[in-house]
Legacy VTK file of the C-alpha trace (Angstrom):
# vtk DataFile Version 3.0
C-alpha trace
ASCII
DATASET POLYDATA
POINTS 256 float
-6.953 13.010 27.932
-7.232 10.128 29.969
-5.840 6.808 30.717
-9.113 5.163 29.702
-9.154 7.301 26.648
-5.929 6.843 24.843
-4.419 3.534 27.044
-4.265 -0.245 26.399
-6.613 -1.514 28.917
-8.543 -3.426 26.645
-6.412 -6.304 26.434
-4.923 -6.031 22.980
-1.890 -3.887 23.385
-3.222 -1.250 20.549
-4.303 2.232 21.469
-7.502 3.099 22.128
-8.288 4.365 18.508
-7.460 1.296 16.682
-9.359 -0.846 19.403
-12.307 1.739 18.219
-11.935 0.707 14.707
-12.002 -2.654 15.945
-15.449 -1.916 17.644
-13.858 -3.081 21.049
-14.664 0.132 22.807
-17.033 3.375 22.036
-15.611 5.944 19.826
-15.436 9.414 21.972
-18.464 11.275 21.648
-18.591 13.866 24.130
-15.532 16.948 23.330
-15.128 20.322 23.379
-16.970 20.908 20.295
-20.134 18.611 19.540
-19.882 17.374 15.959
-15.716 16.281 16.137
-15.286 12.685 15.598
-12.933 10.536 14.903
-14.373 9.791 11.483
-14.253 13.341 10.799
-10.747 13.591 11.730
-9.627 10.840 9.611
-11.429 11.971 6.568
-9.994 15.633 7.101
-6.377 13.895 7.270
-7.245 11.746 4.224
-8.525 14.800 2.256
-5.233 16.892 2.850
-3.038 13.752 2.183
-5.115 13.518 -1.477
-4.468 16.934 -1.904
-1.151 18.128 -0.966
0.717 14.777 -0.032
1.210 12.974 3.063
3.960 15.445 4.393
0.955 18.172 4.874
-0.761 15.842 7.559
-0.277 17.048 10.898
-2.334 17.480 14.215
-2.455 20.946 13.887
-3.704 21.070 10.063
-6.404 18.570 10.824
-7.165 20.703 13.568
-7.613 23.925 11.317
-9.353 22.167 8.769
-11.965 21.231 11.114
-12.237 24.487 12.984
-10.724 23.404 16.463
-8.024 23.020 18.752
-4.819 20.965 18.138
-5.252 19.794 21.978
-9.269 18.548 20.946
-7.855 16.023 18.511
-6.110 14.217 21.353
-9.278 13.080 22.638
-9.731 10.792 19.469
-6.504 10.035 18.450
-3.196 9.780 20.679
-1.082 10.609 17.988
0.181 10.981 14.574
1.120 8.103 14.029
-2.087 6.463 15.283
-3.853 8.689 12.803
-1.784 7.438 9.527
-2.942 3.724 10.682
-6.812 4.929 11.248
-5.925 6.731 7.257
-4.972 3.477 5.734
-7.823 1.665 7.317
-10.161 4.280 5.623
-8.400 4.161 2.172
-7.588 0.455 1.516
-11.165 -0.198 2.329
-12.510 -3.922 2.214
-11.343 -6.552 -0.097
-13.399 -6.923 -3.066
-15.959 -9.935 -3.076
-13.390 -13.194 -3.189
-13.409 -15.203 -6.211
-15.935 -18.311 -6.896
-15.928 -21.327 -5.520
-13.271 -23.366 -7.408
-11.261 -20.846 -8.692
-7.487 -21.782 -8.793
-5.170 -20.658 -6.448
-2.830 -18.542 -8.755
-6.241 -16.867 -10.319
-7.150 -15.767 -7.038
-3.805 -14.957 -5.872
-3.175 -12.163 -9.003
-7.127 -10.872 -8.785
-5.878 -10.137 -5.096
-3.067 -8.225 -6.072
-4.159 -6.329 -9.077
-6.916 -5.050 -6.093
-4.232 -4.148 -3.778
-2.219 -2.385 -7.218
-5.479 -0.275 -7.900
-6.256 0.951 -4.524
-2.229 2.082 -4.082
-2.416 3.614 -7.672
-5.493 5.653 -6.373
-4.053 7.296 -3.036
-0.449 7.168 -3.857
0.454 9.171 -0.776
-0.425 6.161 0.970
2.945 4.596 -0.046
4.717 7.198 2.106
3.500 5.828 5.563
6.131 3.855 7.192
5.259 0.345 7.556
5.266 0.063 11.638
4.123 -3.675 11.699
1.829 -6.139 10.537
-1.900 -5.427 9.918
-3.692 -4.573 12.958
-6.795 -3.034 11.785
-10.167 -4.513 10.289
-9.313 -4.006 6.672
-6.040 -4.755 6.377
-6.421 -7.961 8.356
-9.349 -9.017 5.846
-6.994 -8.597 3.404
-4.774 -10.715 4.839
-7.253 -13.173 5.243
-8.051 -13.093 1.517
-4.701 -13.456 0.384
-4.150 -16.283 2.692
-7.574 -17.764 1.639
-5.940 -18.188 -1.969
-3.372 -20.401 -0.678
-5.499 -22.679 1.786
-6.086 -25.626 -0.807
-2.274 -25.423 -1.723
-0.588 -28.048 0.672
1.657 -25.008 1.880
2.473 -24.703 5.388
1.201 -21.584 7.087
4.701 -20.111 7.273
5.356 -20.812 3.734
1.590 -18.911 3.414
2.281 -15.790 5.077
5.997 -15.683 3.209
3.942 -16.315 -0.481
1.753 -13.171 0.442
4.561 -10.962 1.830
6.516 -11.321 -1.641
3.376 -10.907 -3.497
2.320 -7.533 -1.722
5.910 -6.373 -1.118
6.064 -6.656 -5.277
2.675 -4.692 -5.672
3.764 -1.642 -3.114
6.972 -1.407 -4.652
5.631 -1.854 -8.282
3.541 1.072 -7.242
5.838 3.143 -5.442
8.444 3.255 -8.564
5.601 4.067 -10.694
4.839 6.890 -8.192
8.112 8.101 -8.249
8.939 8.006 -11.955
5.319 10.050 -12.102
6.744 12.378 -9.918
9.875 13.018 -11.772
8.628 12.776 -15.458
6.220 15.507 -14.254
8.822 17.833 -13.226
10.735 17.499 -16.445
7.690 19.168 -18.383
7.907 15.929 -21.191
6.689 12.703 -22.273
7.541 9.598 -20.660
9.064 8.449 -24.252
11.035 11.593 -24.450
12.457 10.927 -20.877
12.938 7.620 -21.450
14.929 8.401 -25.213
16.829 10.917 -23.648
18.262 9.012 -20.850
18.886 5.802 -23.490
20.908 8.272 -25.020
22.911 9.966 -22.316
23.539 6.330 -21.556
24.901 5.034 -24.590
27.252 8.123 -24.455
28.466 7.471 -20.949
28.414 3.500 -20.852
31.688 2.299 -22.642
30.878 -1.144 -24.202
33.990 -2.759 -23.587
32.986 -1.871 -19.672
29.484 -2.515 -19.830
28.928 -4.964 -22.643
25.302 -6.027 -21.569
24.295 -2.530 -21.102
25.369 -1.644 -24.486
23.723 -4.881 -25.913
20.347 -3.851 -24.081
20.809 0.126 -25.574
21.624 -1.810 -29.086
18.366 -3.288 -28.906
16.381 -0.351 -28.893
14.093 -1.234 -25.985
15.110 1.372 -24.214
13.036 3.940 -26.834
10.125 2.322 -26.531
8.121 2.403 -22.899
6.307 -0.252 -21.913
2.529 -0.189 -20.808
2.919 -0.507 -16.761
0.350 -2.644 -16.658
2.131 -4.999 -19.303
5.019 -4.895 -16.894
3.380 -5.264 -13.737
1.542 -8.692 -14.677
4.841 -9.888 -16.313
6.539 -9.383 -13.304
3.426 -11.149 -10.832
3.372 -13.774 -13.584
6.954 -14.531 -12.558
6.551 -14.309 -8.963
3.345 -16.882 -9.101
5.433 -19.370 -11.762
7.815 -19.538 -8.500
5.210 -20.154 -5.867
3.773 -22.850 -8.114
7.484 -24.705 -8.471
6.986 -24.850 -4.463
3.233 -26.145 -4.301
4.386 -28.841 -6.726
7.290 -29.569 -4.412
5.280 -29.836 -1.702
2.270 -32.081 -3.703
-0.499 -29.745 -3.505
-2.757 -28.800 -6.370
LINES 1 257
256 0 1 2 3 4 5 6 7 8 9 10 11 12 13 14 15 16 17 18 19 20 21 22 23 24 25 26 27 28 29 30 31 32 33 34 35 36 37 38 39 40 41 42 43 44 45 46 47 48 49 50 51 52 53 54 55 56 57 58 59 60 61 62 63 64 65 66 67 68 69 70 71 72 73 74 75 76 77 78 79 80 81 82 83 84 85 86 87 88 89 90 91 92 93 94 95 96 97 98 99 100 101 102 103 104 105 106 107 108 109 110 111 112 113 114 115 116 117 118 119 120 121 122 123 124 125 126 127 128 129 130 131 132 133 134 135 136 137 138 139 140 141 142 143 144 145 146 147 148 149 150 151 152 153 154 155 156 157 158 159 160 161 162 163 164 165 166 167 168 169 170 171 172 173 174 175 176 177 178 179 180 181 182 183 184 185 186 187 188 189 190 191 192 193 194 195 196 197 198 199 200 201 202 203 204 205 206 207 208 209 210 211 212 213 214 215 216 217 218 219 220 221 222 223 224 225 226 227 228 229 230 231 232 233 234 235 236 237 238 239 240 241 242 243 244 245 246 247 248 249 250 251 252 253 254 255
């Protein structure tokens, strides 16, 4: 491994593998074994993560999947953290086509959020990758761009726009993570979601003294805890409330 292969002399401060994703340098093509390249490494890592979870991804495991030595991978990827970024880039893909001209900001931003949610729910292992910084790869920046475009004519300041994108994006990510964790717990129980929720409500009703937890008692008496909601309804309900808040801010700024 040489400095030119994994340094940051391209002027971006990014690792060579990330610069290659931007087309700023050629992807290494000469290696100890012809046919091993960055795309194959990333594809193999994604396949392992999809089948066994992110924890199964290691440089040694990917090398084994490809039938090469672990050291040979470092010609293409400097570290596992770089590999994670490239896996995200491969999985998230380009954002969907932007809404038709004239589409309102609210509809455009809601479509952006739902499209991200679909990506997360198809690749739940993706949510286990630690967030190491702002978008730094072509597809992730393209998603950022499309979210900002939804707010382009709202009258919000640039700082306010990116803050709103972070709020909405954080909500999407949190919802997907919560659903993934609940899904694992429910699957481990061997019961249906309705059975798990009803058992929890019954247990809580026995434990929560109404004098000490009057609002919890009121909730339990309403029976809503015994009826699982449609996850799509829950997501849309929360998203609409966030968009309501953004709408208030836009009106304060005198925007559309």
